DRENBARO-541374 format. One line per 5 residues: number of its first residue (from 1); for each residue x, y, z of C-alpha. Coordinates in nm, 3 decimals, padded with zeros to 5 digits. Layout:
<atoms>
NUM	X:Y:Z ~ ... .
</atoms>
This chain:
<atoms>
1	09.165:12.127:08.038 ~ 09.128:11.941:08.369 ~ 09.263:11.588:08.402 ~ 09.081:11.529:08.729 ~ 08.901:11.196:08.730 .
6	08.521:11.211:08.698 ~ 08.303:10.977:08.904 ~ 08.037:10.985:08.630 ~ 08.290:10.886:08.362 ~ 08.421:10.610:08.584 .
11	08.078:10.453:08.636 ~ 07.992:10.476:08.265 ~ 08.287:10.245:08.194 ~ 08.147:09.907:08.083 ~ 08.426:09.724:08.263 .
16	08.347:09.902:08.589 ~ 07.976:09.818:08.565 ~ 08.045:09.448:08.506 ~ 08.315:09.412:08.769 ~ 08.110:09.586:09.039 .
21	07.803:09.370:08.970 ~ 08.018:09.058:08.981 ~ 08.178:09.182:09.303 ~ 07.833:09.229:09.458 ~ 07.745:08.860:09.413 .
26	08.096:08.746:09.503 ~ 08.090:08.932:09.836 ~ 07.750:08.781:09.920 ~ 07.882:08.432:09.856 ~ 08.205:08.480:10.049 .
31	08.041:08.635:10.356 ~ 07.762:08.376:10.377 ~ 08.024:08.102:10.347 ~ 08.269:08.250:10.597 ~ 08.014:08.325:10.870 .
36	07.835:07.994:10.827 ~ 08.156:07.791:10.841 ~ 08.288:07.982:11.143 ~ 07.970:07.932:11.346 ~ 07.922:07.576:11.227 .
41	08.274:07.474:11.331 ~ 08.228:07.656:11.664 ~ 07.914:07.448:11.725 ~ 08.069:07.120:11.611 ~ 08.388:07.155:11.819 .
46	08.255:07.349:12.120 ~ 08.481:07.643:12.035 ~ 08.807:07.449:11.995 ~ 09.088:07.702:11.932 ~ 09.285:07.474:11.701 .
51	08.981:07.399:11.483 ~ 08.897:07.770:11.457 ~ 09.253:07.858:11.359 ~ 09.246:07.582:11.094 ~ 08.962:07.764:10.915 .
56	09.201:08.051:10.852 ~ 09.480:07.814:10.753 ~ 09.247:07.649:10.498 ~ 09.168:07.995:10.360 ~ 09.517:08.141:10.345 .
61	09.765:07.853:10.306 ~ 09.656:07.784:09.943 ~ 09.705:08.152:09.868 ~ 10.069:08.120:09.970 ~ 10.116:07.795:09.778 .
66	09.939:07.891:09.453 ~ 09.987:08.269:09.429 ~ 10.325:08.250:09.253 ~ 10.215:08.003:08.987 ~ 09.869:08.161:08.961 .
71	10.017:08.502:08.885 ~ 10.233:08.358:08.607 ~ 09.939:08.180:08.442 ~ 09.728:08.496:08.480 ~ 09.987:08.677:08.267 .
76	09.959:08.421:07.988 ~ 09.586:08.340:08.002 ~ 09.304:08.563:07.882 ~ 09.180:08.745:08.194 ~ 08.804:08.754:08.127 .
81	08.787:08.383:08.050 ~ 09.005:08.307:08.353 ~ 08.780:08.500:08.593 ~ 08.458:08.340:08.464 ~ 08.610:07.991:08.480 .
86	08.724:08.045:08.839 ~ 08.378:08.158:08.954 ~ 08.212:07.857:08.790 ~ 08.465:07.616:08.941 ~ 08.405:07.772:09.284 .
91	08.034:07.706:09.241 ~ 08.106:07.347:09.137 ~ 08.318:07.294:09.449 ~ 08.020:07.402:09.661 ~ 07.811:07.123:09.505 .
96	08.081:06.871:09.606 ~ 08.071:07.008:09.962 ~ 07.693:06.968:09.978 ~ 07.715:06.607:09.862 ~ 08.001:06.533:10.103 .
101	07.810:06.675:10.399 ~ 07.500:06.483:10.302 ~ 07.676:06.147:10.275 ~ 08.006:06.198:10.454 ~ 08.154:06.426:10.717 .
106	08.094:06.782:10.839 ~ 08.466:06.853:10.793 ~ 08.397:06.890:10.421 ~ 08.316:07.257:10.491 ~ 08.691:07.320:10.495 .
111	08.703:07.208:10.130 ~ 08.481:07.499:10.021 ~ 08.724:07.750:10.166 ~ 09.024:07.560:10.031 ~ 08.909:07.547:09.668 .
116	08.788:07.908:09.664 ~ 09.124:08.025:09.799 ~ 09.313:07.835:09.528 ~ 09.098:07.968:09.245 ~ 09.125:08.325:09.373 .
121	09.498:08.312:09.296 ~ 09.419:08.284:08.927 ~ 09.117:08.516:08.928 ~ 09.248:08.808:09.137 ~ 09.556:08.895:08.925 .
126	09.342:08.860:08.611 ~ 09.106:09.121:08.758 ~ 09.401:09.353:08.823 ~ 09.517:09.312:08.463 ~ 09.171:09.404:08.335 .
131	09.166:09.704:08.567 ~ 09.494:09.829:08.427 ~ 09.371:09.769:08.069 ~ 09.026:09.930:08.095 ~ 09.059:10.205:08.357 .
136	09.258:10.525:08.283 ~ 09.560:10.574:08.510 ~ 09.420:10.893:08.664 ~ 09.113:10.692:08.775 ~ 09.301:10.394:08.926 .
141	09.316:10.531:09.280 ~ 08.949:10.634:09.260 ~ 08.866:10.285:09.137 ~ 09.052:10.127:09.426 ~ 08.864:10.355:09.668 .
146	08.524:10.258:09.525 ~ 08.618:09.891:09.523 ~ 08.724:09.909:09.889 ~ 08.405:10.098:09.976 ~ 08.201:09.809:09.836 .
151	08.409:09.565:10.043 ~ 08.346:09.783:10.348 ~ 07.971:09.789:10.281 ~ 07.976:09.411:10.302 ~ 08.164:09.431:10.629 .
156	07.828:09.562:10.752 ~ 07.583:09.361:10.543 ~ 07.787:09.041:10.512 ~ 07.790:08.935:10.879 ~ 07.421:09.022:10.917 .
161	07.322:08.826:10.604 ~ 07.555:08.534:10.680 ~ 07.449:08.504:11.045 ~ 07.078:08.532:10.958 ~ 07.092:08.261:10.691 .
166	07.291:08.024:10.913 ~ 07.074:08.076:11.224 ~ 06.747:08.053:11.035 ~ 06.823:07.782:10.777 ~ 07.141:07.602:10.880 .
171	07.469:07.513:10.712 ~ 07.324:07.332:10.407 ~ 07.121:07.631:10.289 ~ 07.415:07.863:10.363 ~ 07.645:07.657:10.141 .
176	07.379:07.645:09.866 ~ 07.340:08.024:09.875 ~ 07.718:08.053:09.841 ~ 07.722:07.840:09.527 ~ 07.435:08.034:09.370 .
181	07.611:08.364:09.439 ~ 07.928:08.243:09.263 ~ 07.724:08.142:08.956 ~ 07.560:08.487:08.941 ~ 07.904:08.646:08.973 .
186	08.023:08.448:08.669 ~ 07.716:08.556:08.469 ~ 07.785:08.924:08.549 ~ 08.140:08.884:08.417 ~ 07.999:08.796:08.073 .
191	07.942:09.172:08.026 ~ 08.315:09.243:08.047 ~ 08.475:09.367:07.724 ~ 08.606:09.081:07.513 ~ 08.961:08.964:07.579 .
196	09.218:09.097:07.338 ~ 09.397:08.835:07.129 ~ 09.758:08.910:07.209 ~ 10.059:08.806:07.005 ~ 10.190:08.628:07.311 .
201	09.893:08.390:07.288 ~ 10.045:08.249:06.969 ~ 10.406:08.226:07.098 ~ 10.395:08.060:07.440 ~ 10.717:08.037:07.639 .
206	10.810:07.798:07.918 ~ 10.633:07.876:08.244 ~ 10.963:07.838:08.432 ~ 11.120:08.109:08.216 ~ 10.828:08.341:08.280 .
211	10.852:08.281:08.655 ~ 11.225:08.355:08.656 ~ 11.166:08.669:08.450 ~ 10.905:08.783:08.702 ~ 11.146:08.737:08.991 .
216	11.413:08.941:08.810 ~ 11.156:09.210:08.738 ~ 11.059:09.247:09.104 ~ 11.416:09.227:09.236 ~ 11.521:09.497:08.989 .
221	11.279:09.751:09.138 ~ 11.353:09.908:09.473 ~ 10.993:10.004:09.542 ~ 10.869:09.647:09.485 ~ 11.146:09.497:09.701 .
226	11.069:09.731:09.990 ~ 10.699:09.662:09.950 ~ 10.782:09.292:09.979 ~ 10.963:09.351:10.309 ~ 10.665:09.546:10.437 .
231	10.439:09.258:10.331 ~ 10.643:09.007:10.534 ~ 10.623:09.214:10.854 ~ 10.250:09.280:10.809 ~ 10.182:08.913:10.728 .
236	10.353:08.796:11.047 ~ 10.146:09.042:11.249 ~ 09.810:08.968:11.090 ~ 09.868:08.592:11.109 ~ 09.903:08.612:11.486 .
241	09.557:08.763:11.535 ~ 09.360:08.653:11.227 ~ 09.199:08.351:11.400 ~ 09.155:08.526:11.736 ~ 08.876:08.777:11.671 .
246	08.611:08.539:11.798 ~ 08.803:08.503:12.128 ~ 08.806:08.879:12.180 ~ 08.429:08.843:12.200 ~ 08.394:08.520:12.399 .
251	08.693:08.544:12.636 ~ 08.811:08.905:12.656 ~ 08.462:09.056:12.668 ~ 08.270:08.751:12.795 ~ 07.997:08.780:12.532 .
256	07.823:08.525:12.303 ~ 07.999:08.450:11.974 ~ 07.712:08.612:11.777 ~ 07.840:08.953:11.891 ~ 08.115:08.913:11.632 .
261	07.873:09.039:11.366 ~ 07.843:09.374:11.546 ~ 08.220:09.411:11.565 ~ 08.234:09.350:11.192 ~ 07.945:09.591:11.134 .
266	08.127:09.873:11.315 ~ 08.438:09.790:11.114 ~ 08.239:09.806:10.790 ~ 08.080:10.144:10.870 ~ 08.423:10.284:10.950 .
271	08.569:10.142:10.628 ~ 08.297:10.307:10.421 ~ 08.368:10.642:10.586 ~ 08.740:10.586:10.546 ~ 08.700:10.493:10.180 .
276	08.503:10.812:10.110 ~ 08.764:11.021:10.291 ~ 09.050:10.856:10.101 ~ 08.861:10.905:09.773 ~ 08.849:11.277:09.849 .
281	09.213:11.346:09.931 ~ 09.414:11.048:09.805 ~ 09.458:11.187:09.454 ~ 09.697:11.442:09.604 ~ 09.876:11.187:09.823 .
286	10.134:10.925:09.729 ~ 10.022:10.565:09.785 ~ 10.327:10.483:09.998 ~ 10.226:10.762:10.238 ~ 09.875:10.617:10.258 .
291	10.022:10.275:10.338 ~ 10.257:10.407:10.608 ~ 09.980:10.605:10.780 ~ 09.746:10.308:10.769 ~ 10.000:10.066:10.914 .
296	10.106:10.304:11.191 ~ 09.751:10.361:11.313 ~ 09.670:09.990:11.277 ~ 09.964:09.905:11.503 ~ 09.818:10.125:11.775 .
301	09.468:09.980:11.736 ~ 09.601:09.623:11.758 ~ 09.763:09.698:12.092 ~ 09.435:09.860:12.203 ~ 09.234:09.548:12.112 .
306	09.450:09.335:12.336 ~ 09.414:09.570:12.632 ~ 09.043:09.654:12.614 ~ 08.799:09.463:12.836 ~ 08.496:09.687:12.773 .
311	08.263:09.643:12.476 ~ 08.225:10.018:12.414 ~ 08.603:10.071:12.409 ~ 08.662:09.772:12.182 ~ 08.399:09.909:11.941 .
316	08.568:10.252:11.941 ~ 08.903:10.088:11.864 ~ 08.735:09.879:11.595 ~ 08.597:10.196:11.439 ~ 08.940:10.358:11.412 .
321	09.087:10.032:11.282 ~ 08.826:10.020:11.005 ~ 08.857:10.391:10.933 ~ 09.225:10.358:10.847 ~ 09.206:10.022:10.666 .
326	09.130:10.174:10.320 ~ 09.462:10.359:10.341 ~ 09.644:10.025:10.358 ~ 09.440:09.846:10.092 ~ 09.430:10.133:09.843 .
331	09.795:10.219:09.902 ~ 09.914:09.863:09.834 ~ 09.701:09.805:09.524 ~ 09.782:10.144:09.372 ~ 10.156:10.093:09.428 .
336	10.147:09.758:09.251 ~ 09.935:09.885:08.959 ~ 10.140:10.201:08.906 ~ 10.479:10.030:08.931 ~ 10.417:09.718:08.724 .
341	10.381:09.683:08.350 ~ 10.071:09.504:08.227 ~ 10.259:09.196:08.104 ~ 10.425:09.149:08.445 ~ 10.131:09.241:08.668 .
346	10.021:08.885:08.744 ~ 10.373:08.775:08.832 ~ 10.440:09.081:09.048 ~ 10.121:09.006:09.239 ~ 10.217:08.637:09.249 .
351	10.559:08.713:09.399 ~ 10.456:08.976:09.653 ~ 10.145:08.791:09.770 ~ 10.335:08.480:09.889 ~ 10.564:08.703:10.094 .
356	10.259:08.829:10.279 ~ 10.062:08.507:10.284 ~ 10.355:08.283:10.368 ~ 10.443:08.497:10.668 ~ 10.079:08.505:10.772 .
361	10.033:08.129:10.741 ~ 10.343:08.066:10.957 ~ 10.215:08.273:11.251 ~ 09.852:08.172:11.187 ~ 09.945:07.807:11.223 .
366	10.109:07.887:11.557 ~ 09.842:08.130:11.674 ~ 09.617:07.891:11.865 ~ 09.917:07.725:12.033 ~ 10.080:08.058:12.124 .
371	09.753:08.186:12.270 ~ 09.731:07.880:12.494 ~ 10.076:07.970:12.630 ~ 10.025:08.345:12.661 ~ 09.731:08.585:12.641 .
376	09.534:08.800:12.400 ~ 09.718:09.106:12.536 ~ 10.053:08.957:12.435 ~ 09.933:08.836:12.094 ~ 09.778:09.167:11.988 .
381	10.073:09.364:12.128 ~ 10.320:09.155:11.930 ~ 10.109:09.198:11.615 ~ 10.117:09.576:11.661 ~ 10.497:09.571:11.703 .
386	10.536:09.378:11.377 ~ 10.326:09.637:11.195 ~ 10.561:09.908:11.321 ~ 10.852:09.707:11.178 ~ 10.672:09.718:10.842 .
391	10.655:10.098:10.864 ~ 11.030:10.112:10.930 ~ 11.093:09.903:10.618 ~ 10.892:10.157:10.416 ~ 11.093:10.460:10.536 .
396	11.313:10.489:10.221 ~ 10.994:10.530:10.013 ~ 10.872:10.816:10.230 ~ 11.163:11.051:10.161 ~ 11.078:11.390:10.019 .
401	11.107:11.390:09.642 ~ 11.075:11.013:09.605 ~ 10.897:10.928:09.280 ~ 10.765:10.611:09.129 ~ 10.599:10.493:08.813 .
406	10.634:10.285:08.498 ~ 10.786:10.428:08.182 ~ 10.832:10.203:07.883 ~ 11.003:09.885:07.991 ~ 11.168:10.034:08.300 .
411	11.033:10.144:08.633 ~ 11.113:10.502:08.720 ~ 11.200:10.485:09.087 ~ 11.430:10.764:09.195 ~ 11.503:11.025:09.453 .
416	11.547:11.382:09.341 ~ 11.893:11.520:09.392 .
</atoms>
């Protein structure tokens, strides 16, 4: 009897149907918000590099600060209720932004990104817990591929929708659309299977003890420790260039800022193709190999971005960057899901995420200043070098015969003799 995962069976899963519908609305809200805020701040500050970089800091700094504690609470709270509450609170924060912009200052747009980033640190690990609970293990990698394909689809549709709404209707309507999308996402989550009432719900322990237990759990597993080192290197690299994409368009290529949507569109098309390719062959490939391939190719494309001064060449590089991105995203998520027990999943995510986000926030905060002292060629070249360092950290996991998984209360991470 074949154990191969079936796409039809996967989509008949009630959890999958609810989470994909919720994701549809969530992506609409996030993309409309992100594009509107980026273009609005560009207009308000005449393209000030520090202000642009602060958008990314507002988005990612709270992830570093709250990920650890958010993962711990995600392990003790009921995941369905947590996800719905976070979506509704995100929508409420949008209402506050609208009122602040109406009667106060335009800088309130940063608050929308800030609150959403904080809440995501409670919602995202809860979603991973539900995924592990409701999706069979042999369908996890397929599920990650489909989830990333949806994200890639919005790399195409998101910039077009977000730019259109902002250009046609302005920042107020864009923020209102964002809030509505978050509410619809919460409604879709109502179709998730009911939370299980766990024994742990009745016997709460101190949050500090749970945090310490999570740290011991991660430090006791070689694969998770090495993944953490890879996260730090990748975070430093991505932080350097995260706020600079708009300057590739306006300075490196000498084009209007609106061309950014076409860069993102090419990236999205490539990610869809890459996701389909990964879906086809990844079931026979270890996730750490996917991650190493993705990071190696990404290092090369980063260097290429910094050197290209032609639109057609930049778009070609963008295509290859997007094509390989699912390897990184699917590899990381699958490694965490397969090597973490359900009761520790939130804390594992909450420990590894700050390693990545903290590193990214450090270089992101310095990005605008470093660019003023150097050049885009230097910044993208340095980012590529840091990605190669991440690959070197992963080398012990790439040895022939290396195995990983979770068995009982221990992680099976060994090399065959």
